[in-house]
DOGU-540574 format. One record per residue (C-alpha): residue in three letters; x, y, z. Coordinates in pm, whole numbers, plus 50000, padded with zeros to 5 digits. Layout:
N
+------+-------+-------+-------+
| code |     x |     y |     z |
+------+-------+-------+-------+
|  ala |     X |     Y |     Z |
...
+------+-------+-------+-------+
//
This chain:
360
+------+-------+-------+-------+
| code |     x |     y |     z |
+------+-------+-------+-------+
|  met | 40376 | 68378 | 87667 |
|  lys | 40060 | 68242 | 87516 |
|  ser | 39808 | 68113 | 87760 |
|  lys | 39696 | 67756 | 87709 |
|  asn | 39331 | 67653 | 87732 |
|  ile | 39306 | 67372 | 87991 |
|  asn | 38983 | 67171 | 87996 |
|  val | 38889 | 67074 | 88351 |
|  ala | 38645 | 66786 | 88413 |
|  pro | 38317 | 66917 | 88549 |
|  asp | 38232 | 66857 | 88915 |
|  leu | 37952 | 66601 | 88897 |
|  asn | 37826 | 66679 | 89248 |
|  ser | 37795 | 67047 | 89171 |
|  val | 37610 | 66965 | 88850 |
|  leu | 37368 | 66739 | 89035 |
|  gln | 37316 | 66997 | 89311 |
|  lys | 37254 | 67260 | 89048 |
|  lys | 36986 | 67040 | 88890 |
|  val | 36816 | 66978 | 89225 |
|  lys | 36827 | 67348 | 89315 |
|  leu | 36686 | 67442 | 88977 |
|  tyr | 36408 | 67191 | 89036 |
|  glu | 36332 | 67312 | 89393 |
|  asp | 36335 | 67679 | 89294 |
|  ser | 36095 | 67630 | 89007 |
|  gln | 35878 | 67381 | 89208 |
|  cys | 35815 | 67190 | 88889 |
|  thr | 35828 | 66818 | 88830 |
|  thr | 36056 | 66821 | 88525 |
|  leu | 36422 | 66890 | 88448 |
|  leu | 36610 | 66947 | 88124 |
|  asn | 36842 | 66665 | 88029 |
|  glu | 37167 | 66821 | 87908 |
|  asn | 37271 | 66521 | 87697 |
|  ser | 36945 | 66535 | 87501 |
|  asn | 36692 | 66807 | 87448 |
|  ser | 36420 | 66603 | 87619 |
|  val | 36253 | 66669 | 87949 |
|  glu | 36279 | 66399 | 88217 |
|  ser | 36039 | 66362 | 88511 |
|  ile | 36169 | 66307 | 88866 |
|  pro | 35972 | 66257 | 89190 |
|  thr | 35959 | 66542 | 89439 |
|  leu | 36190 | 66511 | 89739 |
|  ser | 35909 | 66597 | 89976 |
|  lys | 35697 | 66307 | 89844 |
|  ile | 35984 | 66061 | 89881 |
|  ala | 36051 | 66174 | 90238 |
|  ser | 35686 | 66187 | 90344 |
|  lys | 35625 | 65835 | 90212 |
|  tyr | 35860 | 65693 | 90478 |
|  leu | 35875 | 65958 | 90752 |
|  asn | 35500 | 66012 | 90792 |
|  lys | 35427 | 65640 | 90832 |
|  pro | 35447 | 65519 | 91196 |
|  ser | 35694 | 65243 | 91267 |
|  leu | 35590 | 64892 | 91363 |
|  arg | 35704 | 64956 | 91723 |
|  glu | 35492 | 65275 | 91743 |
|  arg | 35184 | 65101 | 91605 |
|  phe | 35229 | 64810 | 91848 |
|  gln | 35263 | 65055 | 92141 |
|  gln | 34945 | 65234 | 92033 |
|  ile | 34754 | 64907 | 92026 |
|  asn | 34907 | 64779 | 92350 |
|  glu | 34862 | 65100 | 92551 |
|  thr | 34540 | 65247 | 92414 |
|  gly | 34365 | 64933 | 92291 |
|  asn | 34276 | 65121 | 91973 |
|  leu | 34235 | 64843 | 91719 |
|  gln | 34189 | 65088 | 91431 |
|  thr | 34560 | 65177 | 91440 |
|  ser | 34645 | 64831 | 91307 |
|  lys | 34656 | 64750 | 90937 |
|  tyr | 34465 | 64430 | 91022 |
|  tyr | 34155 | 64625 | 91126 |
|  ser | 34007 | 64552 | 90781 |
|  leu | 33995 | 64180 | 90869 |
|  ile | 33680 | 64251 | 91071 |
|  ser | 33488 | 64365 | 90762 |
|  ile | 33643 | 64078 | 90561 |
|  leu | 33512 | 63820 | 90808 |
|  ser | 33171 | 63987 | 90809 |
|  ala | 33159 | 63977 | 90428 |
|  ile | 33261 | 63610 | 90416 |
|  asp | 32996 | 63523 | 90678 |
|  thr | 32728 | 63710 | 90484 |
|  gln | 32811 | 63538 | 90156 |
|  leu | 32838 | 63197 | 90324 |
|  leu | 32487 | 63242 | 90462 |
|  phe | 32362 | 63373 | 90126 |
|  leu | 32506 | 63079 | 89931 |
|  lys | 32385 | 62832 | 90190 |
|  gln | 32029 | 62966 | 90170 |
|  arg | 32040 | 62928 | 89791 |
|  arg | 32183 | 62577 | 89831 |
|  glu | 32490 | 62664 | 89629 |
|  ser | 32834 | 62516 | 89689 |
|  leu | 33044 | 62685 | 89957 |
|  phe | 33377 | 62659 | 89774 |
|  trp | 33625 | 62941 | 89827 |
|  pro | 33623 | 63067 | 89462 |
|  asn | 33242 | 63106 | 89483 |
|  ile | 33272 | 63303 | 89808 |
|  val | 33542 | 63534 | 89665 |
|  lys | 33330 | 63601 | 89356 |
|  ser | 33016 | 63661 | 89563 |
|  cys | 33199 | 63910 | 89791 |
|  tyr | 33315 | 64109 | 89489 |
|  asp | 32982 | 64098 | 89303 |
|  ser | 32773 | 64205 | 89603 |
|  gln | 33008 | 64441 | 89791 |
|  gln | 33290 | 64518 | 89543 |
|  leu | 33523 | 64371 | 89806 |
|  gln | 33835 | 64184 | 89697 |
|  val | 33896 | 63899 | 89942 |
|  thr | 34223 | 63703 | 89927 |
|  thr | 34330 | 63363 | 90058 |
|  arg | 34598 | 63538 | 90265 |
|  gln | 34328 | 63731 | 90452 |
|  leu | 34139 | 63407 | 90520 |
|  gln | 34459 | 63254 | 90660 |
|  glu | 34512 | 63556 | 90886 |
|  ile | 34153 | 63529 | 91013 |
|  leu | 34207 | 63160 | 91093 |
|  thr | 34529 | 63242 | 91278 |
|  val | 34338 | 63476 | 91509 |
|  trp | 34032 | 63249 | 91533 |
|  asn | 34114 | 62895 | 91422 |
|  gln | 33764 | 62778 | 91518 |
|  gly | 33596 | 63046 | 91305 |
|  tyr | 33546 | 62816 | 91006 |
|  ile | 33569 | 62449 | 90921 |
|  ile | 33787 | 62412 | 90611 |
|  asn | 33895 | 62115 | 90402 |
|  trp | 33982 | 62032 | 90043 |
|  glu | 33715 | 61876 | 89822 |
|  lys | 33671 | 61820 | 89450 |
|  phe | 33511 | 62116 | 89274 |
|  glu | 33338 | 61997 | 88957 |
|  lys | 33314 | 62348 | 88810 |
|  gln | 33695 | 62367 | 88826 |
|  asn | 33745 | 62050 | 88617 |
|  gly | 33731 | 61834 | 88928 |
|  asn | 34028 | 62009 | 89092 |
|  tyr | 34047 | 62035 | 89469 |
|  glu | 33933 | 62365 | 89620 |
|  leu | 33884 | 62487 | 89977 |
|  leu | 33537 | 62424 | 90118 |
|  leu | 33425 | 62655 | 90401 |
|  lys | 33157 | 62585 | 90660 |
|  phe | 33035 | 62750 | 90977 |
|  pro | 33138 | 62560 | 91291 |
|  asp | 32768 | 62525 | 91381 |
|  lys | 32544 | 62310 | 91165 |
|  gln | 32231 | 62520 | 91206 |
|  leu | 32152 | 62805 | 90967 |
|  leu | 32263 | 63133 | 91129 |
|  asn | 32066 | 63458 | 91121 |
|  ser | 32182 | 63820 | 91091 |
|  gln | 32196 | 63869 | 91468 |
|  glu | 32423 | 63568 | 91512 |
|  leu | 32645 | 63691 | 91229 |
|  asn | 32683 | 64022 | 91411 |
|  ser | 32775 | 63833 | 91730 |
|  arg | 33044 | 63646 | 91536 |
|  lys | 33179 | 63978 | 91408 |
|  glu | 33203 | 64125 | 91760 |
|  leu | 33363 | 63808 | 91892 |
|  phe | 33626 | 63816 | 91619 |
|  lys | 33691 | 64185 | 91690 |
|  asp | 33767 | 64101 | 92056 |
|  lys | 33990 | 63810 | 91955 |
|  leu | 34178 | 64027 | 91703 |
|  glu | 34240 | 64300 | 91960 |
|  ser | 34366 | 64049 | 92218 |
|  phe | 34587 | 63880 | 91958 |
|  leu | 34751 | 64207 | 91847 |
|  gln | 34803 | 64327 | 92203 |
|  phe | 34982 | 64006 | 92290 |
|  asn | 35172 | 63931 | 91966 |
|  gly | 35231 | 64274 | 91814 |
|  asp | 35111 | 64411 | 91481 |
|  tyr | 35190 | 64103 | 91273 |
|  ile | 34973 | 63798 | 91195 |
|  glu | 35144 | 63491 | 91052 |
|  pro | 34918 | 63319 | 90796 |
|  phe | 34741 | 63002 | 90908 |
|  lys | 34885 | 62683 | 90760 |
|  leu | 34617 | 62529 | 90539 |
|  pro | 34556 | 62152 | 90539 |
|  tyr | 34743 | 61937 | 90289 |
|  lys | 34588 | 61970 | 89945 |
|  pro | 34536 | 61633 | 89772 |
|  ser | 34668 | 61603 | 89419 |
|  tyr | 34553 | 61404 | 89118 |
|  ser | 34839 | 61156 | 89168 |
|  asp | 34723 | 61086 | 89527 |
|  leu | 34373 | 61014 | 89400 |
|  lys | 34505 | 60785 | 89123 |
|  ile | 34724 | 60585 | 89364 |
|  lys | 34434 | 60539 | 89605 |
|  lys | 34207 | 60430 | 89322 |
|  asp | 34466 | 60182 | 89189 |
|  asn | 34515 | 60035 | 89537 |
|  asn | 34140 | 59990 | 89583 |
|  gln | 34111 | 59820 | 89245 |
|  gln | 34402 | 59587 | 89326 |
|  ile | 34249 | 59488 | 89660 |
|  lys | 33914 | 59428 | 89494 |
|  ser | 34075 | 59218 | 89222 |
|  asp | 34260 | 59003 | 89477 |
|  cys | 33941 | 58944 | 89673 |
|  val | 33746 | 58841 | 89363 |
|  gln | 34022 | 58605 | 89248 |
|  phe | 34049 | 58451 | 89592 |
|  ser | 33673 | 58405 | 89639 |
|  gln | 33645 | 58237 | 89300 |
|  ser | 33927 | 57993 | 89362 |
|  ile | 33875 | 57861 | 89718 |
|  asn | 33639 | 57852 | 90011 |
|  ile | 33735 | 58124 | 90261 |
|  thr | 33678 | 57891 | 90558 |
|  arg | 33983 | 57690 | 90452 |
|  ile | 34232 | 57977 | 90445 |
|  phe | 34410 | 57904 | 90770 |
|  gln | 34375 | 57527 | 90773 |
|  asp | 34696 | 57345 | 90836 |
|  lys | 34824 | 57249 | 90493 |
|  asp | 34983 | 56934 | 90635 |
|  lys | 34656 | 56810 | 90785 |
|  pro | 34503 | 56520 | 90592 |
|  asn | 34211 | 56635 | 90387 |
|  asp | 33974 | 56417 | 90188 |
|  asn | 33839 | 56711 | 89991 |
|  lys | 33939 | 56790 | 89641 |
|  pro | 34299 | 56922 | 89621 |
|  leu | 34338 | 57295 | 89578 |
|  ser | 34465 | 57438 | 89256 |
|  ser | 34813 | 57589 | 89237 |
|  val | 34664 | 57941 | 89224 |
|  ser | 34457 | 57879 | 89538 |
|  gln | 34753 | 57734 | 89726 |
|  lys | 34968 | 58035 | 89639 |
|  leu | 34701 | 58272 | 89767 |
|  ile | 34673 | 58076 | 90093 |
|  asp | 35050 | 58083 | 90145 |
|  lys | 35058 | 58451 | 90068 |
|  leu | 34785 | 58525 | 90323 |
|  arg | 34956 | 58311 | 90588 |
|  glu | 35282 | 58497 | 90530 |
|  arg | 35111 | 58834 | 90548 |
|  lys | 34938 | 58742 | 90874 |
|  leu | 35268 | 58629 | 91025 |
|  gln | 35437 | 58955 | 90919 |
|  glu | 35156 | 59160 | 91071 |
|  lys | 35195 | 58973 | 91402 |
|  gln | 35570 | 59035 | 91406 |
|  lys | 35520 | 59401 | 91326 |
|  ser | 35262 | 59429 | 91602 |
|  asp | 35510 | 59290 | 91857 |
|  glu | 35788 | 59518 | 91737 |
|  ser | 35565 | 59824 | 91718 |
|  gln | 35506 | 59827 | 92094 |
|  asp | 35872 | 59910 | 92160 |
|  asp | 35881 | 60146 | 91864 |
|  lys | 35578 | 60334 | 91995 |
|  gln | 35741 | 60385 | 92333 |
|  gln | 36061 | 60514 | 92175 |
|  ser | 35863 | 60735 | 91938 |
|  ser | 35660 | 60877 | 92227 |
|  lys | 35977 | 60966 | 92418 |
|  lys | 36122 | 61141 | 92112 |
|  gln | 35801 | 61339 | 92065 |
|  his | 35796 | 61448 | 92430 |
|  ile | 36162 | 61554 | 92419 |
|  leu | 36108 | 61743 | 92093 |
|  val | 35804 | 61932 | 92223 |
|  ala | 35979 | 62011 | 92553 |
|  thr | 36286 | 62146 | 92370 |
|  met | 36077 | 62361 | 92134 |
|  leu | 35875 | 62497 | 92426 |
|  his | 36194 | 62598 | 92608 |
|  gln | 36343 | 62762 | 92298 |
|  tyr | 36023 | 62947 | 92208 |
|  tyr | 35979 | 63101 | 92552 |
|  gln | 36348 | 63193 | 92569 |
|  gln | 36327 | 63349 | 92223 |
|  arg | 36021 | 63558 | 92312 |
|  asp | 36162 | 63632 | 92658 |
|  val | 35825 | 63576 | 92824 |
|  ser | 35679 | 63339 | 93081 |
|  asn | 35315 | 63341 | 92965 |
|  met | 35173 | 63275 | 92618 |
|  phe | 34837 | 63170 | 92481 |
|  leu | 34820 | 62792 | 92449 |
|  asn | 34678 | 62816 | 92095 |
|  asn | 34977 | 63025 | 91982 |
|  val | 35221 | 62778 | 92135 |
|  leu | 35046 | 62483 | 91967 |
|  lys | 35050 | 62658 | 91630 |
|  tyr | 35418 | 62753 | 91663 |
|  ile | 35529 | 62397 | 91740 |
|  his | 35306 | 62256 | 91464 |
|  asp | 35434 | 62501 | 91198 |
|  his | 35804 | 62496 | 91294 |
|  asn | 35841 | 62124 | 91356 |
|  ser | 35991 | 61950 | 91052 |
|  asn | 36140 | 61641 | 91221 |
|  val | 35835 | 61450 | 91348 |
|  leu | 35490 | 61469 | 91193 |
|  met | 35242 | 61562 | 91467 |
|  ser | 34895 | 61712 | 91464 |
|  ile | 34793 | 62000 | 91690 |
|  glu | 34585 | 61761 | 91902 |
|  gln | 34887 | 61533 | 91951 |
|  ile | 35103 | 61829 | 92053 |
|  lys | 34835 | 61940 | 92301 |
|  thr | 34821 | 61589 | 92452 |
|  ile | 35200 | 61586 | 92492 |
|  ile | 35194 | 61928 | 92665 |
|  met | 34927 | 61800 | 92906 |
|  asn | 35152 | 61501 | 92982 |
|  leu | 35448 | 61733 | 93040 |
|  ile | 35242 | 61937 | 93287 |
|  gln | 35180 | 61623 | 93492 |
|  thr | 35524 | 61465 | 93446 |
|  ile | 35760 | 61759 | 93506 |
|  glu | 35693 | 61929 | 93837 |
|  asn | 35695 | 62310 | 93868 |
|  trp | 35769 | 62365 | 93498 |
|  leu | 35442 | 62416 | 93310 |
|  gln | 35111 | 62552 | 93431 |
|  leu | 34783 | 62595 | 93242 |
|  ile | 34580 | 62904 | 93337 |
|  asp | 34220 | 62968 | 93233 |
|  asn | 34160 | 63308 | 93075 |
|  pro | 33856 | 63466 | 92902 |
|  gly | 34067 | 63530 | 92592 |
|  gly | 34199 | 63174 | 92581 |
|  gln | 34401 | 62937 | 92798 |
|  ile | 34750 | 63061 | 92892 |
|  leu | 35050 | 62830 | 92925 |
|  arg | 35296 | 62950 | 93188 |
|  leu | 35655 | 62821 | 93175 |
|  asn | 35910 | 62836 | 93454 |
|  lys | 36224 | 62951 | 93272 |
|  glu | 36443 | 62868 | 93571 |
|  lys | 36403 | 62499 | 93496 |
|  asp | 36708 | 62354 | 93318 |
|  ile | 36620 | 62184 | 92990 |
|  pro | 36889 | 61910 | 93021 |
|  asn | 36734 | 61796 | 93352 |
|  ile | 36391 | 61794 | 93193 |
|  ile | 36516 | 61578 | 92904 |
|  asn | 36677 | 61336 | 93153 |
|  gln | 36344 | 61294 | 93328 |
|  leu | 36174 | 61213 | 92999 |
|  gln | 36426 | 60952 | 92889 |
+------+-------+-------+-------+
//
């Protein structure tokens, strides 16, 4: 009997293993591609493994910071030199009476120290030390009148090198305390609202409209006669139809403002209750989520401000509400002074439904 040639499909795993073994034995970085006579490059297995296995985990880095206090183990250690560079360039530009806009500072840091500073790093610095700089948006003429961040030192006087070094050491202490308490992650600071060209145009149009109304009104009638009773006999010359319409319009506006003022008193009380209940609920959830009883007041304020999307409140308003809650709800919140910043202690045994009932 003649034997038949049977073609068996190759074992792909064995082929792949053979390639890898050939690669490991030769300790080269290339392999021959069987489908084409070209040589293809593959990364070494040891490099792939070492990239992930040699890097400490986030938990390990946090434990190192928390137990040893060694700030250098954190990837945010470079923020100290970033703050020092920004301070130096701020002082340099201020002495030369140049504008302190963020693009100028970034360029100056790179030109003088070959240091690339990013907006994200500035936001992380402000998260750790929100009083480190005064920032706002202003028109930058060199950028075609667009709005850019303007940085200033919190103190008005011109700082010297010794005071800059003190700022650096202070930020180092704040960074270490922040990482020990929050772990090795810094959430970027939320920048103020950036005005747009449309906002500026609307404001300008409104101002022009108000100015136009005032000019038209002043030209048509005497302002002392605005709120005279129109039914009262008057021997003076009758007002024109335009003047009378303006008077009626102003009377109507004044009446509407009075009605709104009366209604706003009740609305303010209801709004205040809603704000207090919202802040109390977010406080309870945040402490339960973190499973702690003590947190820095600044971190709590920032969390509520950043995660609140229902009611528009500033950080100062949130702080005022928390102070009211401390006085209103007994044995729930306590404010503790601490060198690293005030600590807000929350009694987690308090039931949030009972707290809400007390606020309503």
